[in-house]
N, C-alpha and C positions, 0 to 999 in steps of 0.2 A: 507552492510557487505561484499559482494563479492568483491567490489572495494578495500576495505582495505586489504583483503587477497591477492589479486593480487599485491598490492603495497608492502606488507611485503615480499612476495616471490621474487619480483623483487629486493628489497633492499638486501636481503640475496644473491641473485644471483649476483648482482652488486658488493657486497663486495667480493665475491669469485673471480669474474673476475678481480677486482683490485688487489687482492692478487696474481693472476697468470699472471699479465699483461706483465711480462718480458719473458714469455715463448712463444714458437711458438704454433700454434693451435694443432699440433700433440703432443707436449710435455704436453700441457694442458690436452688433452684428456687422455693421458697415466697416468698422475698424478691423474686425477679425477677417472679413473678406479681403480687405486691402492687404493685410498681412499675408494671407494665403497667396495672393497674386504677387506680392513682393518675393516670397519664398520661391514660387514657381518661376518667376522671371529671372531672379538672381541665380538660382541653383539649377535652372533649366529642367524643372520638373513639370509634370502635367498635374492638374488638380486631382486626378484619380490616383496619383502616387502618394497623396497625403492620407494618413491613417484615418482621420476623422471624416474623410470623403468616401473612403472605400473600406468600410469596417471588415475586419477579419481576413483581409488579403495580405497583410504585412507581417513581417517577423516581429518578435517582441523587442529586439534590439533596435530595429528601425523605428518602431513606434515610439519607444522611449527617447531616442535621439531627436527625432523630428519634433516631438512635443516640447522638448527643452529648447530647441532652436526657435520654435514659434514663440515661446515665452521670452527668450532673449531678444528676438527681433521686435516683439511687441514693446518691451521695455525701452529699447533704443528709439523706436518710432514715437512713443509717447513723450520721451524726453525731448526729442526734436520738435514736436508739436508745442510743448511747453515753452521751449526756448524761443520759437517763432512768435508766440503770443506775447512774451515779455519784451521783445524787441520792437514791436509795433506800437 
């Protein structure tokens, strides 16, 4: 069971990395930080509630859910950025 959790988390992480592959590491980190703040603001979380900020303190279901939400919000945010670039 632990192995499948690791694989799922790695899949979500790999999808996120592929989504951000054209950015520099600094841009990637800045983007992910902005996504974390969006999640915290919109869902009224604290940064310590995010699994990647507080390792080992969350349940497996919470970890899986919030990582998928982060991937979804990242995709939406990137599409909005692309849309803004083409309009100007």
